[in-house]
C-alpha positions in Angstrom: 17.4 -48.7 7.4 14.4 -48.1 5.1 13.5 -51.8 5.0 13.7 -52.0 8.8 11.5 -49.0 9.2 9.0 -50.4 6.7 8.8 -53.7 8.5 8.3 -51.9 11.8 5.5 -49.9 10.3 3.8 -53.0 9.0 4.2 -54.8 12.2 2.6 -51.9 14.1 -0.3 -51.9 11.6 -0.9 -55.6 12.1 -1.1 -55.0 15.8 -3.9 -52.6 15.3 -2.0 -49.3 14.9 -2.8 -47.1 11.9 -0.2 -46.6 9.2 0.7 -42.9 9.2 0.9 -40.9 6.0 4.7 -40.8 6.3 4.8 -44.5 6.7 2.5 -45.0 3.7 4.7 -42.9 1.5 7.9 -44.7 2.7 6.3 -48.0 2.1 5.3 -47.0 -1.4 8.7 -45.6 -2.3 10.4 -48.8 -1.2 8.1 -51.0 -3.3 8.3 -48.6 -6.2 12.0 -48.9 -6.2 11.7 -52.7 -6.4 9.2 -52.5 -9.2 11.3 -50.0 -11.2 14.4 -52.1 -10.8 12.5 -55.1 -12.2 10.1 -53.9 -14.8 10.8 -52.2 -18.2 9.7 -48.7 -17.3 9.3 -46.4 -20.3 11.9 -43.7 -20.3 10.4 -41.5 -23.1 10.2 -38.0 -21.6 7.1 -37.0 -23.6 5.2 -40.1 -22.7 6.1 -39.7 -19.0 5.3 -36.0 -19.0 1.8 -36.6 -20.5 0.8 -39.4 -18.2 2.0 -37.5 -15.1 0.3 -34.3 -16.1 -2.9 -36.2 -16.7 -2.6 -38.2 -13.5 -1.7 -35.1 -11.4 -4.8 -33.2 -12.8 -6.9 -36.0 -11.4 -5.1 -36.8 -8.2 -4.7 -33.2 -7.2 -8.4 -32.8 -6.9 -9.1 -36.3 -5.6 -6.7 -36.7 -2.7 -6.7 -33.9 0.0 -3.6 -35.3 1.7 -1.3 -33.6 -0.7 0.6 -36.7 -1.8 3.2 -36.4 -4.5 1.8 -38.8 -7.0 4.1 -40.5 -9.5 2.8 -42.2 -12.7 4.8 -44.8 -14.7 4.2 -46.5 -18.0 5.5 -50.1 -18.2 6.7 -51.3 -21.6 4.6 -54.5 -21.4 1.9 -55.7 -23.8 -0.4 -57.0 -21.2 -3.5 -55.0 -20.2 -3.1 -54.0 -16.6 -2.6 -51.1 -14.1 -1.8 -51.0 -10.5 -1.5 -48.6 -7.5 1.1 -48.8 -4.7 0.6 -46.9 -1.4 1.8 -43.4 -1.3 0.7 -42.5 -4.8 2.8 -44.6 -7.1 0.7 -45.7 -10.1 1.7 -48.0 -13.0 -0.1 -48.6 -16.3 1.0 -50.9 -19.0 1.4 -49.7 -22.6 -0.8 -52.6 -23.5 -3.7 -50.9 -21.7 -3.0 -47.5 -23.3 -3.0 -49.2 -26.7 -6.5 -50.6 -26.1 -8.0 -47.2 -25.2 -9.9 -45.2 -27.8 -10.3 -42.0 -25.9 -8.7 -39.9 -23.2 -11.7 -40.4 -20.9 -10.9 -44.2 -20.9 -7.3 -43.8 -19.8 -8.4 -41.1 -17.3 -11.0 -43.5 -15.9 -8.3 -46.1 -15.3 -6.0 -43.6 -13.5 -9.0 -42.3 -11.6 -9.7 -45.8 -10.4 -6.2 -46.5 -9.3 -6.0 -43.1 -7.5 -9.2 -44.2 -5.8 -7.5 -47.2 -4.4 -4.8 -44.9 -3.0 -7.3 -42.5 -1.5 -9.3 -45.3 0.1 -5.9 -46.9 1.3 -6.9 -50.3 -0.2 -3.2 -51.0 -1.1 -2.1 -50.3 2.4 -4.6 -52.7 3.8 -3.6 -55.4 1.3 0.1 -55.0 2.1 -0.6 -55.3 5.7 -2.0 -58.8 5.0 1.0 -59.9 3.1 4.0 -58.8 5.2 7.4 -59.9 4.3 6.6 -60.7 0.6 8.9 -59.5 -2.1 6.5 -57.0 -3.7 8.9 -56.1 -6.5 8.5 -59.7 -7.7 4.8 -59.8 -6.9 3.9 -56.7 -8.8 6.1 -57.8 -11.7 3.9 -60.9 -11.8 0.7 -58.9 -11.5 1.6 -56.4 -14.2 3.1 -58.8 -16.7 3.4 -62.5 -17.4 6.9 -63.2 -16.1 5.6 -65.5 -13.4 3.1 -67.5 -15.5 4.4 -71.0 -14.9 2.9 -73.3 -12.3 5.9 -73.2 -9.9 6.0 -69.5 -9.8 2.3 -69.3 -9.2 2.6 -71.6 -6.2 5.5 -69.4 -4.8 3.4 -66.3 -5.2 0.5 -67.9 -3.4 2.7 -68.7 -0.5 4.2 -65.2 -0.6 0.9 -63.6 -0.1 0.3 -62.2 -3.6 -3.1 -64.0 -3.9 -4.2 -61.7 -1.1 -2.3 -58.7 -2.2 -3.0 -58.7 -5.9 -6.8 -59.0 -5.7 -8.8 -56.3 -4.1 -12.2 -57.3 -2.8 -15.4 -56.6 -4.7 -16.2 -53.9 -2.2 -12.8 -52.3 -2.8 -13.2 -52.4 -6.5 -16.7 -50.8 -6.2 -15.3 -48.1 -4.0 -12.5 -47.4 -6.4 -15.0 -47.2 -9.3 -17.1 -44.7 -7.3 -14.0 -42.6 -6.8 -13.1 -43.0 -10.5 -16.4 -41.5 -11.6 -16.0 -38.6 -9.2 -12.4 -38.1 -10.0 -12.9 -37.9 -13.8 -15.7 -35.5 -13.5 -13.7 -33.3 -11.2 -10.9 -33.3 -13.7 -13.3 -32.0 -16.4 -13.7 -35.2 -18.5 -16.7 -37.3 -19.3 -16.9 -40.4 -17.0 -18.4 -42.6 -19.7 -14.9 -43.8 -20.5 -15.0 -45.9 -17.4 -17.7 -48.4 -18.4 -16.5 -48.1 -22.0 -13.1 -49.4 -20.9 -14.6 -52.3 -19.1 -16.6 -53.2 -22.2 -13.5 -53.0 -24.4 -11.8 -55.4 -22.0 -14.7 -57.8 -22.0 -14.8 -57.8 -25.8 -11.1 -58.5 -25.9 -11.4 -61.3 -23.4 -13.8 -63.0 -25.7 -11.5 -62.6 -28.7 -8.0 -62.9 -27.1 -8.3 -64.1 -23.5 -4.6 -64.3 -22.9 -4.1 -60.6 -23.7 -6.2 -59.4 -20.8 -5.9 -62.3 -18.4 -3.9 -60.3 -15.9 -6.5 -57.5 -15.8 -9.3 -59.9 -15.0 -7.2 -61.6 -12.3 -6.6 -58.3 -10.5 -9.9 -56.5 -11.4 -12.7 -59.0 -11.1 -16.4 -58.5 -11.9 -16.4 -56.3 -15.0 -19.9 -57.2 -16.0 -21.3 -55.9 -12.7 -19.0 -52.9 -12.8 -20.3 -51.7 -16.1 -23.8 -51.6 -14.7 -22.6 -50.0 -11.5 -20.6 -47.2 -13.1 -23.3 -46.5 -15.6 -25.7 -46.1 -12.7 -23.3 -43.7 -11.0 -22.9 -41.6 -14.1 -26.7 -41.5 -14.6 -26.9 -39.6 -11.3 -25.2 -36.6 -12.9 -27.1 -33.9 -14.7 -27.1 -34.7 -18.4 -26.7 -31.0 -19.2 -23.4 -31.0 -17.3 -22.2 -34.3 -18.8 -22.7 -32.9 -22.3 -20.2 -30.2 -21.6 -17.4 -32.6 -20.6 -15.1 -33.8 -23.4 -14.1 -37.4 -24.0 -10.8 -36.9 -25.8 -8.4 -34.4 -27.3 -6.0 -34.2 -30.2 -3.1 -34.3 -27.7 -4.3 -37.7 -26.4 -4.1 -39.1 -30.0 -0.5 -37.8 -30.3 0.4 -39.4 -26.9 -1.1 -42.7 -27.9 0.7 -42.6 -31.2 4.0 -42.0 -29.4 3.3 -44.9 -27.1 2.6 -47.2 -30.0 5.9 -46.0 -31.7 8.0 -47.0 -28.7 10.5 -49.9 -29.1 8.7 -53.2 -28.7 8.5 -54.6 -25.2 11.6 -56.7 -24.2 11.3 -60.4 -24.1 10.0 -61.4 -20.7 12.2 -63.7 -18.6 10.1 -66.4 -17.1 10.9 -66.9 -13.4 11.6 -70.4 -12.3 
């Protein structure tokens, strides 16, 4: 029944009808169930509590629609994060491991929340109706579909459209991220800092961050763009905003102490 309702909603959207908030949440819940059935979601209560409290502190001030946001940590070493319509947001432990401050992780969550607020994910899903999004997002977040045959299948299934936001979408989400992080009482400099960390790692270990650069293109320009956005804020105000906390260091240490990511089964 849910699948039928979802397809009806997508068909209506493609015909020019707007997706309602209820349809968006239903859509996201359905895809989230697929993702959670496929990916190794971290079950550690303290890790989940921390990322959800942090995410809610950002989303509650960023999205006036009152969505019940859910944040998940994926036990995967790749650097990536992704947002599903309706407020379901995923971040890999590999990304958390690369951060050096709370502001950097907050910037990533603020960016993904921005995609939800601007409804970019809804628009992309409308372009890729009928695709198996559990498989697609598994491929986006990890490397389980890294062989050539799987890549061709994803292309046909619409993931090439779905997995990559346009440059305008990314810029809009970055603009939302800066505002979202400041609203949450953290320094937004973690956003360009995170981009720089990823660029540095791409030069040193390109395979480790390949997924991020596939789904989040244009990091060089985005560093300059976000730094320009931050420069518009009063420096006196920015100096009052913290970049990290001892609690974040404890959270990151707990993530790093989790059991290693399971071996990834390559899809034929």
